N, CA, C and O atoms as CSV, one atom per row, in Angstrom:
chain,resi,resn,atom,element,x,y,z
A,1,MET,N,N,-10.519,28.626,-1.514
A,1,MET,CA,C,-10.163,28.954,-0.204
A,1,MET,C,C,-8.899,29.659,-0.180
A,1,MET,O,O,-8.050,29.420,-1.038
A,2,ASN,N,N,-8.696,30.571,0.802
A,2,ASN,CA,C,-7.738,31.554,1.077
A,2,ASN,C,C,-6.888,30.801,2.005
A,2,ASN,O,O,-7.476,30.199,2.903
A,3,VAL,N,N,-5.566,30.725,1.948
A,3,VAL,CA,C,-4.666,30.057,2.997
A,3,VAL,C,C,-3.581,31.068,3.294
A,3,VAL,O,O,-2.831,31.408,2.380
A,4,THR,N,N,-3.460,31.517,4.375
A,4,THR,CA,C,-2.469,32.541,4.930
A,4,THR,C,C,-1.403,31.717,5.742
A,4,THR,O,O,-1.677,30.988,6.695
A,5,THR,N,N,-0.422,31.891,5.341
A,5,THR,CA,C,0.688,31.119,6.085
A,5,THR,C,C,1.712,32.045,6.728
A,5,THR,O,O,2.358,32.802,6.003
A,6,HIS,N,N,1.916,32.026,8.177
A,6,HIS,CA,C,2.891,32.990,8.915
A,6,HIS,C,C,4.031,32.104,9.437
A,6,HIS,O,O,3.801,31.108,10.123
A,7,SER,N,N,5.254,32.491,9.096
A,7,SER,CA,C,6.330,31.701,9.601
A,7,SER,C,C,6.903,32.729,10.562
A,7,SER,O,O,7.340,33.809,10.166
A,8,ILE,N,N,6.888,32.328,11.953
A,8,ILE,CA,C,7.183,33.069,13.147
A,8,ILE,C,C,8.969,32.935,13.343
A,8,ILE,O,O,9.568,31.879,13.544
A,9,HIS,N,N,9.443,33.988,13.251
A,9,HIS,CA,C,10.921,34.244,13.629
A,9,HIS,C,C,11.831,33.392,12.625
A,9,HIS,O,O,12.949,32.984,12.941
A,10,PHE,N,N,11.218,33.162,11.350
A,10,PHE,CA,C,12.049,32.702,10.109
A,10,PHE,C,C,11.463,32.925,8.833
A,10,PHE,O,O,10.336,33.419,8.821
A,11,ASP,N,N,12.061,32.631,7.677
A,11,ASP,CA,C,11.450,32.852,6.465
A,11,ASP,C,C,11.297,31.279,5.861
A,11,ASP,O,O,12.199,30.465,5.662
A,12,ALA,N,N,10.004,31.149,5.664
A,12,ALA,CA,C,9.771,29.805,5.067
A,12,ALA,C,C,10.037,29.664,3.608
A,12,ALA,O,O,9.600,30.564,2.890
A,13,ASP,N,N,10.722,28.618,3.020
A,13,ASP,CA,C,10.954,28.627,1.501
A,13,ASP,C,C,9.724,28.363,0.666
A,13,ASP,O,O,8.699,27.947,1.206
A,14,LYS,N,N,9.779,28.556,-0.447
A,14,LYS,CA,C,8.506,28.505,-1.364
A,14,LYS,C,C,8.114,26.941,-1.600
A,14,LYS,O,O,6.946,26.703,-1.905
A,15,ASP,N,N,9.019,25.887,-1.474
A,15,ASP,CA,C,8.621,24.488,-1.510
A,15,ASP,C,C,7.858,24.168,-0.438
A,15,ASP,O,O,6.958,23.338,-0.569
A,16,LEU,N,N,8.138,24.856,0.926
A,16,LEU,CA,C,7.464,24.418,2.159
A,16,LEU,C,C,5.842,25.105,2.173
A,16,LEU,O,O,4.821,24.610,2.651
A,17,LEU,N,N,6.008,26.308,1.527
A,17,LEU,CA,C,4.643,27.199,1.511
A,17,LEU,C,C,3.724,26.249,0.377
A,17,LEU,O,O,2.548,25.947,0.579
A,18,ASP,N,N,4.378,25.913,-0.645
A,18,ASP,CA,C,3.630,25.106,-1.669
A,18,ASP,C,C,3.008,23.748,-0.990
A,18,ASP,O,O,1.833,23.386,-1.046
A,19,PHE,N,N,3.971,23.170,-0.413
A,19,PHE,CA,C,3.476,21.757,0.337
A,19,PHE,C,C,2.338,21.948,1.174
A,19,PHE,O,O,1.345,21.223,1.110
A,20,ILE,N,N,2.490,23.117,2.129
A,20,ILE,CA,C,1.449,23.532,3.061
A,20,ILE,C,C,0.115,23.850,2.298
A,20,ILE,O,O,-0.972,23.443,2.709
A,21,GLU,N,N,0.244,24.491,1.330
A,21,GLU,CA,C,-0.878,25.101,0.639
A,21,GLU,C,C,-1.755,23.998,0.078
A,21,GLU,O,O,-2.978,23.991,0.225
A,22,LYS,N,N,-1.060,23.048,-0.586
A,22,LYS,CA,C,-1.870,21.841,-1.339
A,22,LYS,C,C,-2.499,20.861,-0.163
A,22,LYS,O,O,-3.591,20.303,-0.268
A,23,LYS,N,N,-1.609,20.753,0.981
A,23,LYS,CA,C,-2.493,19.623,2.066
A,23,LYS,C,C,-3.535,20.516,2.601
A,23,LYS,O,O,-4.538,19.921,2.995
A,24,VAL,N,N,-3.545,21.826,2.713
A,24,VAL,CA,C,-4.701,22.544,3.298
A,24,VAL,C,C,-5.801,22.608,2.421
A,24,VAL,O,O,-6.945,22.341,2.789
A,25,GLN,N,N,-5.447,23.017,1.055
A,25,GLN,CA,C,-6.494,22.895,0.153
A,25,GLN,C,C,-7.293,21.575,0.027
A,25,GLN,O,O,-8.442,21.563,-0.415
A,26,LYS,N,N,-6.716,20.597,0.386
A,26,LYS,CA,C,-7.510,19.194,0.225
A,26,LYS,C,C,-8.456,19.136,1.243
A,26,LYS,O,O,-9.410,18.387,1.031
A,27,LEU,N,N,-8.421,19.850,2.483
A,27,LEU,CA,C,-9.540,20.034,3.342
A,27,LEU,C,C,-10.746,20.551,2.865
A,27,LEU,O,O,-11.783,20.240,3.452
A,28,GLN,N,N,-10.781,21.358,1.808
A,28,GLN,CA,C,-11.826,21.859,1.006
A,28,GLN,C,C,-12.694,21.005,0.502
A,28,GLN,O,O,-13.908,21.210,0.482
A,29,THR,N,N,-12.091,19.924,0.032
A,29,THR,CA,C,-12.905,18.707,-0.626
A,29,THR,C,C,-13.683,18.018,0.313
A,29,THR,O,O,-14.735,17.494,-0.052
A,30,LEU,N,N,-13.269,17.943,1.578
A,30,LEU,CA,C,-14.156,17.319,2.410
A,30,LEU,C,C,-15.150,18.131,3.108
A,30,LEU,O,O,-16.197,17.625,3.511
A,31,TYR,N,N,-14.899,19.255,3.255
A,31,TYR,CA,C,-15.951,20.291,3.792
A,31,TYR,C,C,-16.053,21.564,2.933
A,31,TYR,O,O,-15.190,22.442,2.943
A,32,GLU,N,N,-17.003,21.592,2.301
A,32,GLU,CA,C,-17.270,22.889,1.410
A,32,GLU,C,C,-17.209,24.240,2.214
A,32,GLU,O,O,-16.547,25.199,1.817
A,33,PRO,N,N,-17.966,24.246,3.398
A,33,PRO,CA,C,-18.243,25.635,4.004
A,33,PRO,C,C,-16.790,26.212,4.301
A,33,PRO,O,O,-16.733,27.435,4.435
A,34,ILE,N,N,-15.770,25.585,4.404
A,34,ILE,CA,C,-14.480,26.389,4.775
A,34,ILE,C,C,-14.337,27.816,4.191
A,34,ILE,O,O,-14.395,27.980,2.973
A,35,ILE,N,N,-14.168,28.749,4.961
A,35,ILE,CA,C,-14.067,30.175,4.529
A,35,ILE,C,C,-12.419,30.217,4.128
A,35,ILE,O,O,-12.072,30.403,2.962
A,36,ASP,N,N,-11.666,30.068,4.977
A,36,ASP,CA,C,-10.213,30.294,4.799
A,36,ASP,C,C,-9.569,29.681,5.954
A,36,ASP,O,O,-10.168,29.307,6.963
A,37,ALA,N,N,-8.044,29.582,5.705
A,37,ALA,CA,C,-7.168,29.024,6.686
A,37,ALA,C,C,-6.142,29.763,6.983
A,37,ALA,O,O,-5.686,30.526,6.132
A,38,GLU,N,N,-5.594,29.674,8.234
A,38,GLU,CA,C,-4.440,30.401,8.850
A,38,GLU,C,C,-3.359,29.336,9.393
A,38,GLU,O,O,-3.650,28.632,10.360
A,39,VAL,N,N,-2.446,29.259,8.927
A,39,VAL,CA,C,-1.276,28.333,9.245
A,39,VAL,C,C,-0.132,29.300,9.939
A,39,VAL,O,O,0.236,30.376,9.468
A,40,PHE,N,N,0.349,28.703,11.142
A,40,PHE,CA,C,1.310,29.287,11.681
A,40,PHE,C,C,2.381,28.112,11.912
A,40,PHE,O,O,2.073,26.974,12.268
A,41,LEU,N,N,3.840,28.615,11.623
A,41,LEU,CA,C,4.876,28.014,11.638
A,41,LEU,C,C,5.893,28.365,12.575
A,41,LEU,O,O,6.436,29.468,12.534
A,42,LYS,N,N,6.211,27.404,13.500
A,42,LYS,CA,C,7.355,27.916,14.649
A,42,LYS,C,C,8.399,27.018,14.679
A,42,LYS,O,O,8.195,25.815,14.519
A,43,ALA,N,N,9.649,27.542,14.895
A,43,ALA,CA,C,10.593,26.653,15.129
A,43,ALA,C,C,11.337,26.896,16.406
A,43,ALA,O,O,12.125,27.837,16.501
A,44,GLU,N,N,11.087,26.013,17.449
A,44,GLU,CA,C,11.589,26.222,18.951
A,44,GLU,C,C,13.038,25.745,18.919
A,44,GLU,O,O,13.443,24.726,18.360
A,45,LYS,N,N,13.755,26.632,19.602
A,45,LYS,CA,C,15.131,26.362,19.919
A,45,LYS,C,C,15.256,25.383,21.195
A,45,LYS,O,O,15.464,25.884,22.300
A,46,THR,N,N,15.156,24.287,21.075
A,46,THR,CA,C,15.448,23.241,22.071
A,46,THR,C,C,16.171,22.320,21.725
A,46,THR,O,O,16.598,22.241,20.573
A,47,SER,N,N,16.484,21.324,22.791
A,47,SER,CA,C,17.365,20.190,22.433
A,47,SER,C,C,16.267,18.851,21.963
A,47,SER,O,O,16.752,17.785,21.582
A,48,ILE,N,N,15.105,19.011,22.026
A,48,ILE,CA,C,14.091,18.165,21.551
A,48,ILE,C,C,14.161,18.184,20.101
A,48,ILE,O,O,14.330,19.222,19.461
A,49,ALA,N,N,14.016,16.899,19.527
A,49,ALA,CA,C,14.096,16.564,18.322
A,49,ALA,C,C,12.755,17.146,17.530
A,49,ALA,O,O,12.850,17.661,16.416
A,50,ASP,N,N,11.559,17.009,18.204
A,50,ASP,CA,C,10.384,17.436,17.644
A,50,ASP,C,C,10.139,19.178,17.860
A,50,ASP,O,O,9.143,19.603,18.446
A,51,ASN,N,N,10.922,19.842,17.444
A,51,ASN,CA,C,10.752,21.142,17.750
A,51,ASN,C,C,10.089,22.129,16.592
A,51,ASN,O,O,10.068,23.354,16.713
A,52,LYS,N,N,9.591,21.466,15.536
A,52,LYS,CA,C,8.721,22.361,14.617
A,52,LYS,C,C,7.435,22.214,15.086
A,52,LYS,O,O,7.016,21.116,15.451
A,53,THR,N,N,6.650,23.394,15.115
A,53,THR,CA,C,5.322,23.287,15.539
A,53,THR,C,C,4.369,23.930,14.219
A,53,THR,O,O,4.615,25.012,13.686
A,54,VAL,N,N,3.324,23.085,13.857
A,54,VAL,CA,C,2.526,23.763,12.781
A,54,VAL,C,C,1.085,24.032,13.334
A,54,VAL,O,O,0.552,22.993,13.725
A,55,GLU,N,N,0.433,24.986,13.448
A,55,GLU,CA,C,-0.902,25.249,14.039
A,55,GLU,C,C,-1.743,25.712,12.874
A,55,GLU,O,O,-1.281,26.599,12.156
A,56,ILE,N,N,-2.865,25.231,12.631
A,56,ILE,CA,C,-3.799,25.446,11.491
A,56,ILE,C,C,-5.151,25.797,11.965
A,56,ILE,O,O,-5.744,25.012,12.704
A,57,LYS,N,N,-5.703,26.942,11.591
A,57,LYS,CA,C,-6.988,27.326,12.170
A,57,LYS,C,C,-7.912,27.486,10.906
A,57,LYS,O,O,-7.633,28.259,9.989
A,58,LEU,N,N,-8.927,26.769,10.931
A,58,LEU,CA,C,-10.033,26.739,9.578
A,58,LEU,C,C,-11.149,27.550,10.060
A,58,LEU,O,O,-11.741,27.316,11.113
A,59,ASN,N,N,-11.451,28.622,9.170
A,59,ASN,CA,C,-12.591,29.464,9.672
A,59,ASN,C,C,-13.707,28.956,8.835
A,59,ASN,O,O,-13.774,29.027,7.608
A,60,VAL,N,N,-14.696,28.362,9.761
A,60,VAL,CA,C,-16.005,27.815,9.243
A,60,VAL,C,C,-17.088,28.297,9.664
A,60,VAL,O,O,-16.978,28.740,10.807
A,61,PRO,N,N,-18.236,28.411,9.152
A,61,PRO,CA,C,-19.351,28.847,9.915
A,61,PRO,C,C,-19.788,28.128,11.246
A,61,PRO,O,O,-19.780,26.902,11.346
A,62,GLY,N,N,-20.162,28.958,12.242
A,62,GLY,CA,C,-20.276,28.280,13.601
A,62,GLY,C,C,-19.151,28.327,14.342
A,62,GLY,O,O,-18.758,29.443,14.682
A,63,LYS,N,N,-18.506,27.316,14.689
A,63,LYS,CA,C,-17.222,27.234,15.395
A,63,LYS,C,C,-16.244,26.784,14.480
A,63,LYS,O,O,-16.329,25.826,13.712
A,64,ASP,N,N,-15.077,27.766,14.678
A,64,ASP,CA,C,-13.706,27.515,14.009
A,64,ASP,C,C,-13.174,26.050,14.515
A,64,ASP,O,O,-13.505,25.561,15.596
A,65,LEU,N,N,-12.384,25.485,13.663
A,65,LEU,CA,C,-11.590,24.100,13.779
A,65,LEU,C,C,-10.237,24.627,14.032
A,65,LEU,O,O,-9.931,25.636,13.397
A,66,PHE,N,N,-9.390,24.138,14.829
A,66,PHE,CA,C,-8.164,24.421,15.271
A,66,PHE,C,C,-7.438,23.004,15.384
A,66,PHE,O,O,-8.132,22.036,15.695
A,67,ALA,N,N,-6.005,22.828,15.135
A,67,ALA,CA,C,-5.269,21.953,15.584
A,67,ALA,C,C,-3.835,22.415,15.504
A,67,ALA,O,O,-3.425,23.333,14.794
A,68,LYS,N,N,-3.093,21.631,16.358
A,68,LYS,CA,C,-1.594,22.219,16.556
A,68,LYS,C,C,-0.764,20.709,17.020
A,68,LYS,O,O,-1.008,19.958,17.965
A,69,LYS,N,N,0.376,20.613,15.868
A,69,LYS,CA,C,1.009,19.422,16.217
A,69,LYS,C,C,2.720,19.808,16.044
A,69,LYS,O,O,3.216,20.663,15.310
A,70,ASN,N,N,3.348,18.943,16.906
A,70,ASN,CA,C,4.831,19.114,16.645
A,70,ASN,C,C,5.420,17.855,16.244
A,70,ASN,O,O,5.157,16.779,16.781
A,71,ALA,N,N,6.310,18.040,15.181
A,71,ALA,CA,C,7.207,17.045,14.711
A,71,ALA,C,C,8.711,17.456,14.393
A,71,ALA,O,O,9.123,18.568,14.723
A,72,SER,N,N,9.500,16.553,13.758
A,72,SER,CA,C,10.778,16.922,13.636
A,72,SER,C,C,11.092,17.831,12.188
A,72,SER,O,O,12.110,18.453,11.885
A,73,SER,N,N,10.045,17.682,11.568
A,73,SER,CA,C,10.012,18.569,10.096
A,73,SER,C,C,8.759,19.263,9.983
A,73,SER,O,O,7.748,18.800,10.511
A,74,PHE,N,N,8.748,20.344,9.330
A,74,PHE,CA,C,7.317,21.191,9.044
A,74,PHE,C,C,6.503,20.293,8.275
A,74,PHE,O,O,5.279,20.381,8.370
A,75,GLU,N,N,7.073,19.376,7.469
A,75,GLU,CA,C,6.127,18.452,6.307
A,75,GLU,C,C,5.335,17.544,7.326
A,75,GLU,O,O,4.120,17.358,7.257
A,76,HIS,N,N,6.180,16.993,8.293
A,76,HIS,CA,C,5.471,16.048,9.030
A,76,HIS,C,C,4.726,16.361,9.860
A,76,HIS,O,O,3.803,15.583,10.096
A,77,ALA,N,N,4.834,17.688,10.671
A,77,ALA,CA,C,3.926,18.205,11.481
A,77,ALA,C,C,2.587,18.721,10.779
A,77,ALA,O,O,1.535,18.858,11.404
A,78,THR,N,N,2.739,19.009,9.341
A,78,THR,CA,C,1.538,19.568,8.541
A,78,THR,C,C,0.836,18.336,8.449
A,78,THR,O,O,-0.324,18.328,8.860
A,79,ASP,N,N,1.287,17.381,8.022
A,79,ASP,CA,C,0.463,16.038,7.812
A,79,ASP,C,C,-0.315,15.609,9.058
A,79,ASP,O,O,-1.488,15.235,9.070
A,80,LEU,N,N,0.520,15.718,10.115
A,80,LEU,CA,C,-0.227,15.329,11.460
A,80,LEU,C,C,-1.297,16.266,11.876
A,80,LEU,O,O,-2.296,15.822,12.442
A,81,THR,N,N,-1.157,17.538,11.633
A,81,THR,CA,C,-2.276,18.480,11.821
A,81,THR,C,C,-3.418,18.561,10.898
A,81,THR,O,O,-4.514,18.913,11.334
A,82,VAL,N,N,-3.230,18.220,9.474
A,82,VAL,CA,C,-3.990,17.966,8.514
A,82,VAL,C,C,-4.930,16.905,8.924
A,82,VAL,O,O,-6.151,16.979,8.790
A,83,ASP,N,N,-4.131,15.686,9.552
A,83,ASP,CA,C,-5.080,14.689,9.876
A,83,ASP,C,C,-5.984,14.864,11.001
A,83,ASP,O,O,-7.103,14.353,11.053
A,84,ALA,N,N,-5.463,15.607,11.906
A,84,ALA,CA,C,-6.429,15.881,12.975
A,84,ALA,C,C,-7.325,16.887,12.788
A,84,ALA,O,O,-8.142,17.124,13.678
A,85,LEU,N,N,-7.308,17.628,11.609
A,85,LEU,CA,C,-8.459,18.585,11.384
A,85,LEU,C,C,-9.589,17.563,10.467
A,85,LEU,O,O,-10.812,17.683,10.534
A,86,LYS,N,N,-8.894,16.605,9.662
A,86,LYS,CA,C,-9.833,15.809,9.015
A,86,LYS,C,C,-10.820,15.027,10.061
A,86,LYS,O,O,-12.014,14.828,9.841
A,87,HIS,N,N,-10.206,14.672,11.086
A,87,HIS,CA,C,-11.240,14.050,12.115
A,87,HIS,C,C,-12.207,14.936,12.657
A,87,HIS,O,O,-13.351,14.546,12.887
A,88,GLN,N,N,-11.782,16.272,12.912
A,88,GLN,CA,C,-12.495,17.274,13.423
A,88,GLN,C,C,-13.707,17.437,12.486
A,88,GLN,O,O,-14.830,17.436,12.991
A,89,ILE,N,N,-13.526,17.607,10.889
A,89,ILE,CA,C,-14.263,17.805,9.998
A,89,ILE,C,C,-15.232,16.702,10.072
A,89,ILE,O,O,-16.423,17.012,10.047
A,90,GLU,N,N,-14.903,15.454,10.160
A,90,GLU,CA,C,-15.903,14.311,9.893
A,90,GLU,C,C,-16.771,14.467,11.254
A,90,GLU,O,O,-17.998,14.513,11.173
A,91,LYS,N,N,-16.092,14.550,12.541
A,91,LYS,CA,C,-17.082,14.789,13.685
A,91,LYS,C,C,-18.141,15.880,13.402
A,91,LYS,O,O,-19.331,15.657,13.629
A,92,LYS,N,N,-17.700,17.087,12.896
A,92,LYS,CA,C,-18.658,18.052,12.599
A,92,LYS,C,C,-19.578,17.786,11.542
A,92,LYS,O,O,-20.687,18.317,11.602
A,93,LYS,N,N,-19.251,16.955,10.468
A,93,LYS,CA,C,-20.520,16.404,9.729
A,93,LYS,C,C,-21.177,15.596,10.090
A,93,LYS,O,O,-22.248,15.458,9.500
A,94,SER,N,N,-20.922,14.886,10.972
A,94,SER,CA,C,-21.725,13.886,11.475
A,94,SER,C,C,-22.658,14.329,12.366
A,94,SER,O,O,-23.492,13.502,12.734
A,95,LYS,N,N,-22.719,15.531,12.835
A,95,LYS,CA,C,-23.517,16.061,13.714
A,95,LYS,C,C,-24.745,16.784,13.054
A,95,LYS,O,O,-25.589,17.335,13.760
């Protein structure tokens, strides 16, 4: 599966990109028909601690899956987003 990561208004370091790649690739083991994934990283300039946003769109046959979560770090936001997508995949598989 091809994972494309877009960091909006900043340059993400290699460690973060590798972390995201590994987490998203694990979704392929749950659901084989995933074609590819797009990841968007955004850092909002606010006084709120949870200012890191991760959006993941999975291209699958039929309807695409999408999740978006905020957290204090990109790693934590990625974990939350991947968990949300796992639930969506389980729901899709049960249909």
